[in-house]
N, C-alpha and C positions, 0 to 999 in steps of 0.2 A: 253346218251344226241341228239344223233342222231335219236335217233330211236322216242326218243321224241318229234324229230321237224318233222320226217317223218310224226305221227300221227296228230302233226297239221297242215301241209300243206294237209293234206287228210281232215281234218273234214272242214277246210278254205274253201275248194271245195263246201261245203254245205253251207256256212255260209248265214244267212237269211238276208231279206232285210224288214223293218219297213214297213206295209200295216196296213188298218182295222182291229179293230177287230168285224168281222160281229157276235160275238158273243152278242153285244148289238145291232140287229136288234131282234124285239120282245119283246127281257127282257127291253129294256131300250126304244127305237124307230121304228118305221115302217120302214124307208130309211136310206140309209148308206148318203146321201147327208144331213141327218139331224143334223150330227155332222162333217163331211167335208165339204170343199170349191166344192170338184168334185162332181157331182151325182151323180157319180158312186163309193164313198169311194175312203180310201186312200189319203197319202198327207196331205197336210196343216188342221187342224180343223179350223172352223168356230165358232161364237161367242157362239153357245151351244155347241160345243164338248168343247172348254176349260172350261166351267164352270162343264160338266160334270167329266173332267180332276180333278177339284176342290174338286169338290163332291167324287169321288171315293180316292181321297189320304188322309190316316192316320191321316196326320199332316199337311192336306191343306198347302198353299202358293199361288203365283200368279199364274197362268195359261198363262199369254200371252205372247208376245217373249219375252226371256231374263227377263225374271220372272218383266217386268214392268218396266224395268232400260231404255229402250228407246219404246217411244211410233211413231209406225206408222202412217203415213196418213191412209186416207180411202182406197186410191189405192191400195196400197202397203201391200203386205202376207210376211214375209219372215221366215223360219223356221229350221229346221234342227234336224238330229238323230245320232248320237251313239250308237254304241252297239259293245260288246265285251262280248266273254264267256271263261269261265274255268271250268276242271273238267278231268274226264277220260272216256275213248272210248276202246272198245273194234272190230273194224272194221271186225273182223274173225281171229284173227292169235293172242289173246292174250291181256291184258289190258293192255295199256300205257297213261301217264300224257298229257294233252293240257291245252294250252289254245293260243286266238289267236282273230284278231278284226275279226267282224263281216260286220258292216255297218259304214261309216262317209261318210256322204250324209247330203247336203245343198237343200234347197227347195225355192223357187219362186214364186208367182204368181202376176201379173201388170193385172187390172182390168179399161177398159172403157165401161162405161154401160153396157151394155151386151155381150161384149166380152171379152175373159180372154186369157193372152200369159203366159204358165205355164212350166215352166222347173225345174231340179236339177241337182244337180252334183256331183259326187264322187270319190273316189276313190275304187278299188275291188284288188285283188290277184288274178295276172293271174296264171289258171292252165289249165287243158283241159275240163272244168267244167264253166269256166266265159272266159268272156272277156278276150282279149289278151293285151288290152290297162288297164295302172293304173287307169288313169284318165279319167272320161267317162261321158257322159248324159242317163241316164237312160230311161227319160219322156223329151220333149221338143215339147210341141204342140199349136196351138191357139184353144178356145172352147168360142163357144155362149153359152148361156143361158137363157131363155123366160123367167123364174123368178128370182131373187135374190136370194131367199130361194133353187135354184136348183131343183125345180120340175117343171113338163112339160115338153117341148120338150127341147133338146140341140143338138149338133153338136159337132164335132172337128174331127181337121186334126193334124198330125206332128205322134211322137212318140211313143208309150204306151203299154199296155197290153188288148191287146181285153178283153172285160166283157166278164167273163165265167164262169158259175160253183157257187159253194159258196165263192170264194175271201179269201179264209181263208188264215192269214198269217204267219201261218205254212205251212212254203215250202216241210217240210217232208210227208206232205199229200199224200196216193197217188194218190189221184184226180187232187192233181194238178202237183206232179213228174210226171205222167204217164197219165197225162188224159188233157193234151191242153195249162197248162199253169206255165212251169214249170222254176224254177229258172233263170234269164237272157233271156226270151224269150220276150221281147217287141218288136213289130216291128211297122214298119213307117204302116199306115190306116188311114183311115176317118170312123168313127162312128156315127150314129145318132140313138135318144134313148127316152122313154118318160114317166116319174119316178112321180110316184104318191105313198100317203099313202096305195092305195089299189092293187097296181098292178105296173110292171115296164115291159120297153120291151129295147134288146139294140142289134143293127145290125152292126157288123164291116166289114170292108174288109181290107185287110192285104198284105201287101208284106214284105219278107226276108230283114232285113237291109244290103244295098250292100256298107255300112262305115267303120262300126266297126262290129265285130263278134258278132252274135247272136246265141243261143241255138236252134231259132225258125230259121229254114233254110228254108220254104215253102212259099208259098202263098196262098193264101184262104182266108174264112171266115167264121163268127163265129157267132151264134145266140143265146142269151140267153132271156128265158120271164118267170115274176116271179108274180104268185097271191097270193094275203092276204085273210086272213078270221082271223081278229081278232089277237088269239094266236097261228096261224096257219098259213104255206107260202107251196106251192107247186111250184115246177119250170119244165120247161124244156129246155132243150138246144140243138144244134148241133153243128158242123163245120167242116171243109173239108182244109185242108194244103196239096197243091201240090209240094215237096219238093226234094233235090236234087237227094235223091236216091229214096223215095217212097213216095205213095199215103196214107194219110190220111183219114179216116171218120169216124168221132164219132156222136153219141147222147147220152143223159142222162137225167136223172132226176133228182131232188134235193125237198128236203121238208125240214122243221123246226115246232117243237110244243116248246110254252113256259108251264112249269108244275110251278102253281103259287103259291100253296104249298110250295114242294122242292125248290123253285127256281133254277130249272132247266131249261136247254134250250139244247134240242134233234135236232140234224144236221145231215143230209143224204145227200149221192150223189151217186148215180151208173152211169157207162158208160159201153156203150160196143163202141171196137175199129177196126174197120178194116184196115189195112193197107195191100198195095199191094207194091211190089216188084219193082222200073224201071228192078233190074236184073232177072228178073223172080219170083213165088211165093207166096202168102200171108198167113197173119194169121189172128184168131180172138181174140183180148186180153177183159178183165174184168177186170175190177176195180171201186172197191166200199169204203167209208169210210162211218165211223158213227163217231159221238163227240155228247159227253155230259161234257156241261157244267154248274158245278155249284157254284152258289154264296154265299156260306155259309157263308160271312161273309165280313164286310164293306171292302173295300181296299184288299177284296180278290176272285180269283176265281182259282175254280182248272179244267180244262180239263184232261179226257180220253177218248183218240182215240182209233178204231179201224179199221185196213185198212186190203183188199184184192186186189193184185194186179197178175193177171194172165197172164203170156207172151205170152203163148199160150195155150188156148183151148182145144187143141187135143193133146198137149204133156205131156206126167206124169212127175213133180217133178221139174216142171219151176215155180212152183204159190209162191208168196210169202205177209206175213201177217206179221202183224206188231200192238205194242200196242205201246202208247205214252204216255205218262202225263207229264201236263205241271201243276205248280203250278204258279201263278202270284200273286204278293204284291207288290201296288202303296204306298210307302213311304212318297211321296209329288208331288206335282204337278209336270209335267216336267219329273218323274223317274220314275224307274220299274224295278222288280228284278223277273225272271225268274226260279223257279227248273225245272230243264229238265230230264227226263227219258228215253228211248228208247230201244223197244228188236224188231230186226228184224228176224225169220225165212223164210227159204227156204223150201218147203213141208214139214213144220214144223219138222224141223230136218235133213230130209232124204234128201237134195238136197244140202245142204254145210254147211259149220258153222256158228253160228245162229254172228251176227253185235248188238252192243250195244252201248248207251255212257250213262253218268250222269255226267251233266253240269250246272252251275252258272250263268244264261245269266244278263251281265245289260245293261239297257236300257235309255239312256238320250233325252228328246223329248226337241229341243232350244225355 
């Protein structure tokens, strides 16, 4: 029992936070803001996003707040997310059972003309990879948007995750975990951007949180730009962070391709990271991720991801490779089940024990 509890707590350190599914970009819409109130995606859904939820659900249902039980005024938007998972895990020393909460979080947005106040409040499990507080707010900021649809110019200031990379919901993806946007790395900052169906640009300056712990301990800036050509998109990214023990300078590219026939979206991201340590020394890292998303049936889609991370390109047998398979099913509006499997190898098995898990995740959107 004690062993199972330790395994559960170890996995809880990697517990997920609900974000947008960028798999719907190009396959359904051109921008993340087409389905979300935020022009950068994530968080509360707009009317179109709720209709998409209803269309995708196997047995339908009312997609609005509390299944339509409570009608909100036009200026107020409320929601929440709850996630839990259970299954088996092998962190490198043998399989064991695991069951744990992943997310309990509420969201609110209040609008007054083109200005919105956005905040969330949730619970987390304190450990070395997460904030020390149990009750906390990942995001709270003020935002101005040029158009109600989210297109055009926008600006925001407060605490949020800088817009960068593919913005995958799966935080285990190497380009998130090692590429600048790991779980619990929100920071205080200011951002300006421009979003249209054909292109988008986001520029963010940030400082690390001085009031509550965050994985991001640096101050710096991030830039992401993307151009879309119908069913193809290409992006460029750059990021700088001056942290407590090092300086990280990185850059990379993204790409997406939608294939109509097989209903498959291919997404890719690659980065090069230069890390300079305050105590002396430096290293170069490489990180990449390739994701194939197959919309093979109504209410389902299947993700297969391949990741590569080289901690130091000059040092042998420290590189990691991973295979991830996630099957998503939407039985009713507000509900999602995900069958998750993952295998990670260090130097293809020569650098240490493999790690893996098989989990079933339940997600409920309020």
